[in-house]
KEVO-266949 format. One line per 2 residues: number of its first residue (from 1); for each residue x, y, z of N, C-alpha, C, O. Coordinates in pm, whole numbers. Layout:
% residues N
NUM> X,Y,Z,X,Y,Z,X,Y,Z,X,Y,Z; ... .
% end
This chain:
% residues 348
1> 12399,15352,9070,12285,15271,9115,12259,15301,9263,12350,15291,9345; 12136,15336,9296,12103,15368,9435,12090,15241,9516,12063,15133,9463 .
3> 12110,15255,9648,12101,15141,9738,11954,15099,9756,11865,15183,9770; 11932,14969,9757,11795,14919,9772,11749,14937,9915,11821,14903,10009 .
5> 11630,14990,9932,11576,15012,10065,11476,14904,10104,11447,14812,10027; 11425,14916,10226,11332,14817,10280,11207,14806,10194,11161,14696,10163 .
7> 11151,14922,10156,11026,14919,10081,11048,14868,9939,10957,14813,9878; 11170,14887,9886,11200,14832,9754,11192,14680,9757,11137,14619,9665 .
9> 11247,14618,9861,11243,14472,9874,11099,14426,9892,11056,14327,9833; 11024,14500,9976,10883,14465,9997,10806,14471,9867,10719,14387,9841 .
11> 10837,14570,9783,10770,14582,9654,10807,14466,9562,10723,14417,9486; 10933,14423,9569,10976,14307,9489,10898,14183,9530,10852,14106,9445 .
13> 10885,14163,9661,10809,14048,9710,10663,14057,9669,10601,13957,9634; 10607,14178,9674,10468,14196,9632,10453,14162,9484,10352,14106,9442 .
15> 10555,14196,9407,10552,14162,9265,10555,14011,9243,10488,13960,9154; 10633,13940,9326,10636,13794,9317,10500,13736,9350,10454,13643,9284 .
17> 10435,13791,9453,10303,13743,9492,10202,13768,9381,10115,13685,9356; 10214,13884,9314,10122,13916,9206,10136,13818,9090,10041,13795,9015 .
19> 10255,13761,9076,10280,13663,8970,10261,13519,9020,10304,13424,8955; 10196,13506,9135,10165,13373,9191,10291,13289,9211,10304,13179,9156 .
21> 10382,13341,9290,10506,13268,9322,10472,13128,9372,10410,13114,9478; 10510,13022,9298,10473,12886,9340,10535,12844,9472,10477,12765,9546 .
23> 10654,12896,9501,10720,12859,9627,10645,12917,9746,10638,12854,9852; 10590,13036,9730,10512,13095,9840,10388,13012,9867,10347,12997,9982 .
25> 10329,12956,9762,10209,12874,9780,10243,12742,9849,10169,12695,9935; 10356,12681,9810,10398,12558,9877,10430,12586,10023,10394,12508,10112 .
27> 10497,12698,10048,10534,12734,10185,10410,12752,10272,10413,12725,10392; 10302,12798,10210,10181,12826,10287,10102,12700,10323,10034,12698,10425 .
29> 10110,12596,10239,10026,12478,10264,10100,12365,10336,10037,12272,10386; 10233,12372,10342,10310,12265,10407,10345,12307,10549,10395,12417,10571 .
31> 10319,12220,10646,10355,12249,10786,10498,12197,10808,10519,12083,10849; 10593,12284,10781,10734,12245,10784,10780,12202,10922,10865,12114,10935 .
33> 10726,12262,11024,10770,12229,11159,10737,12085,11198,10798,12029,11289; 10640,12025,11130,10608,11885,11158,10725,11793,11125,10736,11683,11181 .
35> 10812,11836,11034,10927,11754,10995,11044,11768,11093,11136,11685,11092; 11042,11871,11176,11159,11904,11256,11210,11789,11344,11330,11763,11343 .
37> 11125,11719,11419,11178,11614,11507,11260,11509,11432,11368,11471,11476; 11208,11461,11318,11281,11360,11242,11408,11417,11182,11509,11348,11173 .
39> 11403,11544,11140,11520,11606,11079,11630,11630,11181,11747,11598,11156; 11594,11685,11296,11695,11717,11396,11757,11593,11459,11869,11598,11509 .
41> 11685,11481,11457,11742,11357,11509,11862,11313,11427,11948,11240,11476; 11867,11357,11302,11979,11322,11214,12079,11436,11203,12200,11413,11206 .
43> 12029,11559,11190,12115,11673,11159,12194,11723,11279,12307,11769,11265; 12137,11715,11396,12204,11768,11514,12239,11655,11611,12157,11567,11637 .
45> 12360,11658,11662,12397,11561,11765,12329,11598,11896,12301,11716,11921; 12301,11499,11978,12241,11525,12109,12337,11613,12191,12458,11602,12176 .
47> 12281,11701,12277,12367,11793,12353,12480,11722,12427,12592,11772,12432; 12450,11604,12485,12554,11534,12561,12662,11473,12471,12770,11437,12518 .
49> 12630,11462,12341,12727,11402,12249,12819,11506,12186,12917,11470,12121; 12788,11633,12205,12871,11739,12146,12997,11759,12228,12993,11763,12351 .
51> 13108,11771,12158,13236,11787,12226,13248,11925,12290,13307,11941,12397; 13192,12025,12222,13204,12161,12273,13092,12246,12216,13040,12219,12108 .
53> 13056,12350,12291,12955,12444,12243,13017,12552,12155,12945,12635,12100; 13149,12550,12143,13218,12650,12062,13203,12619,11914,13154,12513,11875 .
55> 13245,12714,11832,13240,12694,11688,13111,12744,11626,13018,12786,11695; 13109,12737,11493,12993,12785,11419,12873,12694,11443,12885,12571,11439 .
57> 12759,12754,11469,12638,12676,11495,12589,12613,11364,12602,12673,11257; 12532,12494,11372,12483,12428,11250,12363,12502,11192,12291,12572,11263 .
59> 12342,12485,11062,12226,12544,10998,12098,12481,11055,12098,12366,11098; 11992,12559,11055,11864,12509,11102,11819,12391,11017,11831,12394,10895 .
61> 11769,12286,11081,11734,12162,11011,11623,12184,10909,11630,12129,10799; 11521,12262,10942,11411,12284,10850,11457,12368,10732,11417,12342,10618 .
63> 11542,12469,10756,11595,12550,10647,11673,12462,10549,11658,12478,10428; 11755,12371,10600,11832,12282,10513,11740,12186,10438,11765,12154,10322 .
65> 11634,12141,10504,11539,12053,10437,11473,12126,10321,11456,12069,10213; 11437,12252,10343,11379,12330,10235,11477,12345,10118,11435,12347,10002 .
67> 11606,12354,10148,11706,12367,10042,11709,12242,9954,11718,12253,9831; 11701,12123,10015,11704,12003,9932,11568,11978,9866,11562,11909,9764 .
69> 11460,12032,9922,11332,12027,9853,11339,12112,9726,11283,12075,9623; 11407,12226,9733,11427,12308,9613,11502,12229,9506,11468,12237,9388 .
71> 11604,12154,9547,11677,12071,9452,11582,11974,9382,11592,11953,9261; 11489,11915,9458,11395,11819,9401,11289,11888,9315,11250,11835,9211 .
73> 11243,12005,9356,11140,12076,9281,11188,12120,9143,11110,12122,9047; 11317,12155,9133,11370,12208,9008,11484,12123,8951,11548,12163,8853 .
75> 11511,12008,9010,11618,11918,8967,11751,11992,8957,11820,11986,8855; 11786,12061,9065,11909,12139,9069,12021,12059,9134,11997,11979,9225 .
77> 12143,12080,9086,12259,12025,9154,12284,12108,9279,12223,12213,9298; 12373,12061,9365,12402,12135,9489,12466,12270,9458,12436,12369,9525 .
79> 12555,12274,9358,12616,12402,9319,12511,12497,9263,12515,12617,9290; 12418,12443,9185,12315,12528,9127,12223,12585,9233,12185,12702,9225 .
81> 12187,12505,9334,12096,12557,9436,12166,12663,9520,12102,12759,9563; 12297,12647,9545,12369,12753,9617,12366,12883,9538,12342,12990,9594 .
83> 12389,12873,9406,12387,12993,9323,12249,13058,9323,12236,13180,9337; 12145,12976,9306,12010,13030,9300,11968,13092,9433,11894,13191,9435 .
85> 12015,13035,9543,11984,13094,9674,12049,13232,9689,11995,13318,9759; 12160,13252,9625,12225,13383,9630,12159,13481,9533,12165,13602,9553 .
87> 12097,13428,9428,12053,13512,9318,11904,13542,9316,11863,13650,9273; 11821,13448,9362,11676,13460,9342,11603,13495,9472,11618,13426,9573 .
89> 11526,13601,9466,11451,13643,9584,11348,13538,9627,11326,13518,9746; 11287,13471,9530,11185,13371,9566,11247,13256,9643,11184,13203,9735 .
91> 11370,13215,9607,11438,13108,9679,11477,13154,9819,11461,13079,9916; 11527,13278,9830,11564,13331,9961,11444,13335,10054,11451,13293,10170 .
93> 11332,13387,10002,11213,13400,10085,11162,13262,10127,11114,13246,10239; 11171,13164,10038,11125,13029,10070,11200,12973,10189,11142,12903,10272 .
95> 11330,13004,10200,11410,12957,10312,11406,13052,10431,11465,13023,10536; 11339,13165,10417,11333,13262,10525,11459,13343,10540,11491,13388,10650 .
97> 11533,13363,10430,11658,13438,10433,11638,13577,10374,11556,13597,10284; 11715,13673,10426,11716,13807,10371,11839,13829,10287,11927,13744,10281 .
99> 11846,13946,10221,11961,13977,10136,12091,13980,10216,12198,13954,10161; 12081,14013,10343,12201,14026,10426,12247,13892,10485,12356,13884,10541 .
101> 12166,13788,10472,12197,13659,10535,12291,13574,10449,12293,13585,10326; 12366,13491,10516,12446,13392,10445,12355,13281,10394,12243,13263,10444 .
103> 12403,13208,10295,12326,13095,10243,12411,12969,10257,12534,12978,10252; 12349,12853,10273,12427,12730,10282,12500,12703,10152,12443,12718,10044 .
105> 12627,12662,10162,12703,12634,10040,12673,12494,9989,12605,12415,10055; 12724,12464,9870,12694,12337,9803,12738,12217,9885,12669,12115,9890 .
107> 12855,12228,9951,12905,12116,10030,12814,12087,10148,12792,11971,10184; 12759,12191,10209,12669,12173,10323,12538,12109,10278,12484,12022,10347 .
109> 12488,12151,10162,12365,12091,10108,12387,11943,10081,12304,11859,10115; 12503,11911,10020,12534,11770,9992,12543,11689,10122,12489,11579,10132 .
111> 12613,11746,10221,12632,11676,10347,12500,11652,10418,12478,11545,10476; 12411,11750,10413,12281,11735,10478,12200,11624,10414,12145,11538,10483 .
113> 12193,11624,10279,12119,11520,10210,12183,11383,10235,12113,11283,10249; 12315,11380,10238,12386,11254,10261,12352,11196,10398,12333,11075,10411 .
115> 12343,11281,10498,12307,11230,10631,12166,11174,10633,12140,11070,10693; 12074,11243,10567,11937,11192,10559,11931,11061,10482,11859,10969,10519 .
117> 12009,11054,10373,12009,10933,10291,12063,10814,10368,12003,10707,10368; 12177,10832,10434,12239,10721,10506,12154,10677,10625,12157,10560,10664 .
119> 12079,10769,10682,11992,10735,10795,11858,10677,10750,11781,10628,10832; 11830,10682,10618,11704,10629,10568,11582,10707,10614,11475,10649,10633 .
121> 11599,10838,10631,11492,10920,10689,11391,10968,10585,11279,11005,10620; 11431,10970,10457,11341,11025,10355,11209,10949,10351,11103,11011,10336 .
123> 11213,10818,10363,11089,10739,10364,10998,10780,10479,10877,10788,10464; 11060,10807,10595,10982,10850,10712,10917,10986,10687,10801,11007,10722 .
125> 10992,11079,10627,10939,11211,10596,10823,11201,10497,10723,11271,10509; 10838,11113,10398,10731,11093,10300,10605,11040,10368,10495,11088,10340 .
127> 10621,10943,10455,10506,10886,10526,10442,10989,10620,10320,10993,10633; 10526,11071,10684,10471,11175,10772,10385,11274,10693,10279,11315,10739 .
129> 10432,11310,10575,10355,11405,10494,10228,11340,10440,10126,11406,10427; 10235,11210,10409,10115,11140,10366,10011,11139,10478,9891,11153,10453 .
131> 10056,11123,10602,9966,11131,10716,9902,11268,10727,9784,11280,10759; 9981,11373,10701,9929,11509,10704,9824,11530,10595,9722,11596,10618 .
133> 9848,11473,10477,9751,11483,10368,9617,11421,10409,9511,11476,10381; 9624,11307,10475,9502,11240,10521,9430,11326,10625,9307,11333,10625 .
135> 9506,11390,10714,9445,11478,10814,9371,11595,10748,9270,11644,10799; 9424,11640,10633,9362,11751,10562,9242,11706,10478,9179,11786,10409 .
137> 9211,11577,10484,9096,11526,10412,9126,11460,10280,9035,11416,10209; 9254,11453,10245,9292,11393,10117,9329,11246,10137,9445,11207,10128 .
139> 9226,11167,10165,9245,11024,10184,9274,10957,10049,9238,11010,9944; 9340,10841,10054,9361,10762,9933,9227,10703,9893,9174,10616,9962 .
141> 9172,10751,9781,9036,10715,9743,9029,10676,9595,9115,10711,9515; 8924,10602,9562,8893,10575,9422,8970,10461,9360,8956,10434,9241 .
143> 9053,10393,9438,9136,10287,9383,9279,10333,9366,9310,10451,9385; 9366,10240,9331,9508,10271,9320,9563,10236,9182,9525,10136,9121 .
145> 9653,10321,9134,9714,10302,9003,9863,10276,9024,9932,10353,9090; 9910,10166,8967,10049,10123,8985,10127,10142,8856,10077,10110,8748 .
147> 10247,10193,8866,10334,10203,8747,10477,10229,8791,10503,10254,8909; 10568,10223,8696,10710,10248,8725,10770,10331,8612,10730,10319,8497 .
149> 10865,10414,8647,10932,10499,8549,11084,10486,8565,11135,10482,8677; 11154,10481,8454,11300,10471,8459,11359,10607,8495,11321,10710,8437 .
151> 11450,10607,8590,11518,10730,8633,11663,10720,8587,11738,10637,8639; 11706,10801,8492,11842,10788,8438,11948,10843,8532,11922,10933,8613 .
153> 12068,10787,8521,12186,10839,8589,12296,10852,8483,12285,10791,8377; 12401,10931,8510,12511,10940,8412,12566,10801,8380,12591,10721,8470 .
155> 12585,10775,8251,12632,10643,8208,12775,10618,8253,12858,10708,8255; 12802,10492,8287,12935,10450,8331,13011,10393,8211,12956,10314,8133 .
157> 13136,10432,8196,13218,10384,8085,13310,10273,8136,13426,10297,8168; 13254,10153,8144,13328,10037,8192,13350,9939,8077,13280,9942,7976 .
159> 13447,9853,8095,13469,9747,7997,13360,9640,8013,13289,9638,8113; 13348,9554,7914,13248,9448,7922,13277,9355,8039,13185,9308,8108 .
161> 13404,9329,8062,13441,9241,8173,13405,9305,8307,13354,9239,8397; 13431,9437,8318,13395,9508,8441,13245,9503,8464,13199,9479,8576 .
163> 13167,9527,8357,13021,9525,8371,12970,9386,8410,12876,9373,8488; 13033,9284,8355,12992,9147,8389,13017,9118,8536,12934,9057,8603 .
165> 13132,9163,8587,13164,9142,8728,13068,9220,8818,13023,9170,8921; 13039,9343,8779,12946,9425,8858,12810,9360,8864,12745,9358,8969 .
167> 12765,9306,8750,12634,9241,8745,12628,9120,8836,12522,9086,8889; 12741,9054,8855,12747,8938,8944,12769,8976,9089,12779,8889,9175 .
169> 12775,9106,9116,12796,9153,9253,12940,9152,9297,12968,9159,9416; 13033,9143,9202,13175,9138,9233,13241,9272,9202,13187,9353,9127 .
171> 13357,9294,9261,13433,9416,9234,13530,9390,9119,13609,9296,9126; 13525,9470,9013,13615,9448,8900,13762,9450,8943,13800,9518,9038 .
173> 13841,9375,8872,13984,9360,8906,14054,9496,8899,14038,9571,8803; 14132,9525,9003,14211,9647,9008,14142,9764,9074,14207,9863,9107 .
175> 14009,9756,9095,13937,9868,9155,13967,9883,9304,13955,9992,9360; 14007,9771,9369,14036,9779,9513,14149,9876,9542,14151,9939,9648 .
177> 14243,9888,9450,14359,9975,9470,14337,10116,9415,14429,10197,9413; 14215,10144,9369,14186,10277,9315,14060,10332,9381,13955,10340,9317 .
179> 14070,10371,9508,13951,10418,9580,13884,10539,9516,13762,10551,9519; 13964,10630,9457,13905,10748,9394,13820,10709,9274,13711,10762,9253 .
181> 13870,10614,9195,13795,10566,9079,13669,10493,9125,13561,10513,9070; 13685,10409,9225,13571,10329,9272,13461,10417,9327,13343,10386,9311 .
183> 13497,10527,9392,13396,10616,9450,13312,10685,9343,13203,10735,9372; 13363,10688,9220,13289,10752,9111,13214,10653,9024,13155,10691,8923 .
185> 13216,10525,9063,13151,10421,8985,13022,10376,9053,13022,10336,9169; 12912,10384,8979,12784,10339,9032,12768,10191,9000,12739,10153,8887 .
187> 12787,10108,9102,12777,9963,9082,12637,9910,9113,12613,9790,9106; 12544,9999,9148,12407,9957,9179,12312,9977,9062,12216,9901,9046 .
189> 12338,10079,8978,12251,10105,8864,12266,9992,8761,12369,9925,8755; 12163,9973,8679,12163,9867,8580,12103,9915,8448,12030,10013,8441 .
191> 12140,9841,8342,12084,9866,8210,11952,9790,8195,11933,9684,8253; 11861,9847,8116,11738,9779,8079,11695,9828,7942,11746,9930,7894 .
193> 11602,9758,7880,11551,9800,7750,11402,9831,7760,11327,9760,7827; 11363,9938,7693,11222,9976,7689,11192,10028,7549,11259,10120,7501 .
195> 11094,9971,7487,11058,10006,7350,11178,10001,7256,11193,10085,7167; 11263,9902,7277,11377,9882,7190,11497,9970,7219,11599,9958,7151 .
197> 11487,10060,7319,11598,10149,7353,11659,10109,7486,11588,10066,7577; 11790,10123,7498,11859,10089,7621,11860,10209,7716,11880,10323,7674 .
199> 11838,10181,7844,11838,10285,7948,11922,10238,8065,11927,10118,8096; 11988,10333,8130,12075,10299,8243,12034,10381,8365,12024,10504,8357 .
201> 12010,10313,8476,11976,10388,8597,11895,10307,8695,11927,10193,8727; 11787,10370,8744,11702,10312,8848,11556,10320,8805,11525,10373,8698 .
203> 11468,10266,8888,11325,10275,8862,11254,10333,8983,11284,10301,9098; 11159,10418,8954,11071,10475,9055,10936,10406,9043,10858,10438,8953 .
205> 10909,10312,9132,10782,10239,9133,10685,10315,9224,10716,10339,9341; 10569,10353,9172,10479,10435,9251,10338,10377,9254,10297,10303,9165 .
207> 10266,10415,9359,10124,10387,9375,10054,10522,9389,10080,10596,9484; 9967,10553,9294,9896,10682,9292,9747,10656,9315,9689,10566,9253 .
209> 9686,10733,9404,9542,10713,9424,9464,10784,9313,9503,10892,9268; 9356,10721,9270,9280,10772,9156,9214,10906,9185,9210,10993,9098 .
211> 9164,10923,9305,9086,11043,9336,9171,11170,9338,9133,11270,9276; 9284,11168,9406,9360,11291,9426,9490,11298,9346,9555,11402,9342 .
213> 9527,11188,9283,9649,11182,9201,9772,11219,9285,9859,11294,9240; 9777,11164,9406,9892,11179,9495,9969,11048,9500,9910,10940,9493 .
215> 10101,11057,9513,10182,10937,9530,10163,10889,9674,10193,10961,9768; 10113,10767,9691,10083,10714,9824,10190,10616,9872,10217,10609,9992 .
217> 10248,10543,9782,10356,10450,9815,10459,10457,9703,10424,10487,9589; 10584,10430,9734,10685,10423,9628,10795,10328,9671,10812,10299,9789 .
219> 10869,10281,9575,10984,10195,9599,11085,10223,9489,11048,10246,9374; 11212,10220,9524,11320,10248,9427,11405,10122,9410,11449,10063,9508 .
221> 11427,10083,9284,11511,9969,9253,11604,10006,9137,11592,10114,9080; 11695,9915,9104,11772,9937,8981,11679,9916,8863,11571,9857,8876 .
223> 11721,9965,8746,11632,9966,8629,11601,9828,8575,11503,9812,8503; 11682,9728,8608,11662,9594,8554,11551,9516,8625,11506,9413,8574 .
225> 11508,9562,8741,11402,9492,8815,11270,9508,8741,11230,9620,8708; 11203,9397,8716,11075,9402,8644,10970,9471,8731,10967,9455,8853 .
227> 10885,9548,8664,10783,9626,8735,10701,9541,8831,10674,9581,8945; 10661,9423,8786,10571,9340,8865,10633,9285,8992,10561,9245,9083 .
229> 10767,9283,9000,10833,9226,9118,10818,9313,9242,10845,9267,9353; 10775,9436,9225,10766,9530,9337,10620,9556,9376,10593,9635,9466 .
231> 10527,9490,9309,10385,9518,9332,10346,9503,9478,10279,9591,9533; 10388,9396,9542,10351,9372,9683,10392,9487,9774,10319,9523,9866 .
233> 10510,9543,9747,10566,9645,9836,10497,9780,9824,10506,9862,9914; 10427,9803,9713,10367,9935,9696,10214,9933,9696,10151,10038,9680 .
235> 10153,9817,9714,10009,9814,9728,9967,9889,9855,10033,9879,9958; 9859,9963,9847,9814,10047,9958,9687,9988,10019,9579,9992,9959 .
237> 9700,9934,10138,9584,9873,10206,9487,9978,10256,9374,9944,10294; 9527,10107,10258,9442,10212,10313,9350,10276,10210,9264,10356,10247 .
239> 9366,10242,10083,9279,10302,9982,9135,10261,10006,9108,10144,10037; 9043,10355,9993,8903,10328,10026,8832,10242,9923,8723,10191,9950 .
241> 8891,10224,9805,8832,10140,9700,8923,10021,9673,9042,10024,9706; 8868,9917,9615,8944,9793,9596,9006,9779,9458,9079,9683,9434 .
243> 8980,9872,9366,9029,9859,9228,9177,9889,9218,9229,9980,9283; 9246,9810,9136,9389,9829,9110,9412,9835,8959,9383,9739,8888 .
245> 9462,9948,8912,9493,9966,8770,9644,9953,8748,9723,9998,8831; 9682,9893,8637,9822,9882,8598,9830,9841,8452,9731,9793,8396 .
247> 9946,9860,8389,9958,9819,8249,9983,9669,8240,9993,9600,8342; 9993,9620,8119,9999,9474,8097,10125,9410,8152,10130,9288,8165 .
249> 10229,9489,8185,10351,9431,8241,10324,9365,8376,10399,9277,8419; 10216,9405,8442,10181,9351,8573,10085,9232,8563,10046,9175,8664 .
251> 10048,9197,8441,9945,9093,8424,10007,8953,8429,10093,8920,8347; 9965,8874,8523,10005,8734,8532,9904,8661,8619,9832,8724,8696 .
253> 9900,8530,8605,9806,8451,8686,9838,8466,8834,9748,8471,8918; 9968,8471,8867,10009,8485,9006,9963,8615,9068,9914,8617,9181 .
255> 9977,8726,8993,9936,8856,9045,9784,8864,9057,9732,8919,9154; 9713,8809,8959,9567,8809,8966,9519,8735,9091,9428,8780,9161 .
257> 9583,8620,9119,9545,8542,9238,9579,8618,9365,9504,8614,9463; 9693,8687,9364,9737,8762,9483,9641,8876,9514,9606,8899,9630 .
259> 9598,8948,9410,9505,9058,9431,9371,9007,9484,9312,9067,9573; 9325,8895,9428,9198,8838,9474,9207,8795,9621,9112,8810,9697 .
261> 9322,8741,9658,9343,8698,9797,9337,8816,9893,9292,8803,10006; 9383,8933,9846,9383,9052,9930,9250,9127,9923,9235,9232,9986 .
263> 9155,9075,9849,9027,9141,9837,9029,9259,9742,8944,9348,9752; 9125,9263,9650,9138,9372,9555,9088,9329,9417,9098,9212,9381 .
265> 9035,9424,9343,8978,9394,9212,9075,9437,9103,9111,9554,9095; 9117,9344,9019,9215,9373,8915,9152,9452,8800,9052,9410,8741 .
267> 9213,9566,8769,9182,9643,8650,9306,9649,8561,9326,9746,8487; 9388,9547,8568,9515,9544,8495,9488,9514,8347,9403,9431,8313 .
269> 9561,9584,8261,9545,9564,8117,9570,9418,8079,9659,9352,8132; 9489,9371,7987,9513,9238,7931,9617,9248,7821,9633,9354,7760 .
271> 9688,9139,7796,9789,9141,7691,9772,9021,7599,9735,8911,7641; 9800,9046,7472,9791,8940,7374,9914,8851,7376,10017,8888,7431 .
273> 9902,8736,7317,10012,8640,7307,10028,8596,7163,9941,8617,7079; 10141,8533,7137,10167,8487,7001,10056,8391,6957,10020,8297,7028 .
275> 10004,8418,6839,9895,8339,6782,9764,8349,6861,9670,8275,6836; 9759,8443,6957,9637,8464,7032,9622,8612,7066,9636,8652,7182 .
277> 9594,8694,6964,9581,8839,6988,9457,8870,7072,9370,8785,7090; 9452,8992,7121,9337,9034,7199,9212,9042,7112,9218,9082,6996 .
279> 9101,9002,7170,8973,9015,7100,8931,9162,7099,8988,9244,7172; 8832,9195,7019,8782,9333,7014,8728,9375,7151,8745,9490,7192 .
281> 8664,9283,7219,8610,9315,7352,8724,9346,7448,8714,9441,7526; 8831,9267,7445,8945,9290,7534,9014,9422,7501,9059,9493,7591 .
283> 9021,9455,7373,9081,9583,7333,8998,9700,7384,9053,9800,7430; 8866,9687,7377,8779,9793,7431,8796,9804,7582,8795,9914,7637 .
285> 8810,9689,7648,8832,9691,7792,8962,9762,7829,8965,9839,7926; 9068,9737,7753,9195,9805,7777,9183,9955,7755,9240,10035,7829 .
287> 9107,9993,7653,9089,10135,7626,9016,10204,7740,9049,10317,7776; 8917,10137,7796,8844,10192,7911,8936,10205,8032,8933,10306,8102 .
289> 9018,10103,8056,9111,10107,8170,9214,10218,8151,9257,10281,8249; 9255,10243,8026,9357,10345,8000,9312,10484,8043,9394,10567,8080 .
291> 9181,10509,8037,9131,10641,8076,9155,10671,8223,9167,10787,8263; 9164,10566,8304,9197,10582,8445,9348,10573,8465,9407,10656,8535 .
293> 9409,10473,8404,9552,10448,8427,9639,10565,8383,9750,10583,8434; 9591,10645,8288,9671,10756,8236,9703,10858,8346,9797,10936,8330 .
295> 9629,10857,8455,9653,10955,8561,9792,10939,8623,9851,11038,8667; 9844,10818,8625,9978,10799,8679,10082,10858,8584,10189,10901,8628 .
297> 10052,10859,8455,10144,10920,8359,10152,11071,8381,10255,11132,8353; 10043,11130,8431,10047,11274,8462,10150,11301,8572,10217,11405,8569 .
299> 10163,11209,8667,10261,11226,8775,10401,11224,8719,10481,11313,8747; 10432,11122,8639,10565,11112,8579,10591,11230,8485,10703,11280,8477 .
301> 10486,11273,8414,10502,11388,8325,10534,11515,8401,10616,11595,8357; 10469,11533,8516,10497,11651,8598,10641,11650,8648,10708,11753,8647 .
303> 10688,11534,8691,10825,11525,8741,10926,11549,8630,11032,11606,8654; 10893,11506,8509,10986,11521,8397,10983,11660,8338,11088,11719,8311 .
305> 10863,11714,8318,10849,11840,8244,10839,11963,8334,10894,12068,8301; 10770,11950,8447,10747,12067,8533,10849,12080,8646,10863,12186,8706 .
307> 10920,11970,8674,11013,11971,8786,11157,11949,8741,11239,11896,8816; 11186,11988,8617,11325,11990,8570,11383,11857,8529,11504,11847,8508 .
309> 11301,11753,8518,11353,11622,8479,11382,11534,8599,11366,11576,8713; 11423,11410,8570,11442,11313,8678,11585,11260,8687,11612,11170,8766 .
311> 11677,11314,8608,11816,11268,8612,11871,11273,8754,11861,11376,8821; 11929,11162,8801,11986,11155,8936,12138,11174,8927,12207,11098,8860 .
313> 12187,11277,8995,12330,11306,8994,12392,11254,9124,12435,11333,9208; 12397,11125,9140,12455,11068,9261,12505,10928,9230,12478,10874,9122 .
315> 12577,10870,9324,12634,10737,9306,12571,10641,9406,12575,10666,9527; 12514,10532,9357,12467,10426,9446,12318,10430,9474,12252,10533,9461 .
317> 12266,10314,9514,12123,10297,9539,12074,10378,9658,11964,10433,9655; 12155,10386,9765,12111,10459,9885,12084,10605,9852,11982,10660,9893 .
319> 12174,10668,9778,12155,10809,9742,12043,10825,9640,11968,10923,9644; 12033,10729,9548,11924,10736,9450,11790,10727,9519,11696,10799,9482 .
321> 11778,10640,9619,11653,10629,9694,11618,10762,9759,11502,10803,9759; 11718,10830,9814,11692,10959,9880,11645,11063,9779,11548,11134,9805 .
323> 11713,11073,9667,11678,11175,9568,11542,11148,9504,11463,11240,9485; 11516,11021,9471,11389,10988,9409,11275,11002,9510,11166,11048,9475 .
325> 11300,10963,9636,11201,10983,9740,11168,11129,9760,11052,11165,9779; 11269,11215,9757,11247,11359,9769,11169,11413,9650,11087,11504,9664 .
327> 11194,11357,9532,11119,11398,9413,10971,11365,9429,10885,11447,9396; 10942,11246,9481,10802,11209,9504,10737,11296,9611,10621,11336,9599 .
329> 10813,11326,9716,10762,11412,9822,10736,11554,9771,10633,11613,9800; 10831,11607,9694,10815,11741,9638,10695,11747,9542,10623,11846,9538 .
331> 10676,11639,9466,10558,11635,9378,10430,11644,9461,10339,11719,9426; 10422,11569,9570,10302,11572,9654,10279,11711,9713,10164,11752,9729 .
333> 10386,11783,9746,10371,11919,9797,10311,12009,9689,10220,12088,9717; 10361,11998,9566,10306,12076,9456,10159,12039,9431,10074,12125,9408 .
335> 10133,11910,9437,9996,11862,9412,9900,11912,9519,9784,11940,9489; 9946,11923,9643,9862,11974,9750,9820,12117,9721,9706,12155,9746 .
337> 9911,12198,9667,9876,12335,9629,9762,12334,9528,9668,12412,9539; 9771,12245,9428,9667,12237,9326,9534,12192,9386,9429,12247,9353 .
339> 9539,12093,9474,9416,12042,9535,9350,12148,9622,9227,12161,9623; 9430,12225,9695,9375,12331,9778,9312,12441,9693,9209,12498,9730 .
341> 9373,12470,9580,9316,12571,9490,9183,12522,9432,9087,12598,9424; 9179,12395,9393,9055,12339,9338,8944,12338,9444,8828,12366,9414 .
343> 8983,12306,9568,8884,12304,9677,8829,12444,9703,8711,12460,9734; 8915,12544,9691,8872,12681,9719,8779,12736,9612,8696,12822,9640 .
345> 8792,12685,9488,8709,12736,9380,8589,12648,9350,8507,12680,9264; 8579,12535,9421,8467,12444,9396,8337,12508,9445,8337,12577,9547 .
347> 8227,12485,9375,8099,12541,9421,8055,12476,9552,8085,12358,9574; 7987,12548,9639,7944,12493,9768,7840,12384,9751,7793,12327,9851 .
% end
């Protein structure tokens, strides 16, 4: 086998471009340097706080951020992203690495995400990118669509007594003396039922604008929290229209009054009750609302089918918030590529 030359690599990259490398398109539309100040405030210690200038220099903050964005885009574990960075030219180019360069290992990727998670920076990065979207002309328009999706985590094999104690916010008996076991137990995730099936994990509550189908607000809770309990936290006061769409789980007299008080117009599905089913008119109204509300399902569908699924491989609510927040941010980056393409092909 002959040694690969410079032009051979250039030809490989040209081939990726000819096949519309999605990472190259994301790299082109996202201003990565805008994230640097918030990233470096967490990733790098201040010069006066460093003990010595000796030793291996830390990885570049933006490069590491791109690595965890890859994890979110393809739902990769830290070991998988290290392997793919060594193996795939498109991943290397996305991070600005050459064949001769070292790549961050799995432990470094985990440590970087952990620092961002513990510092609560992911929410700030999401808001910064939302501000950039608005600067590019993608304002939250047409009203807002609210919904929540269950995000699964690996199931915990606990006894009924242990689960009961965890649900009460207590530490199960004997766990205090087993730190290794306790570190592998997710005491924040919860069970819930949906359509008669049991699910274990967290919930991704999102607010999507009707016009651009971008996630504008999000909140992460355990799976047992009812969808309607998070409505206040994800309503978007900046949307240019007053309409609010949601499924019947959000329908209550209290929520209707709250939306009216805020000057918002409820487009929430109506729901039937025992001995009082929906009238034909109400059913037609729900069908009309569904044509708009379905747009939020496209977001969840993209995260599940196009972005490798939503399974969270971490322990605890803090880490789940970071991973789910990154998933929402990565979705918006992908969506920006689509919006820019549509804008470029639109008739004048």
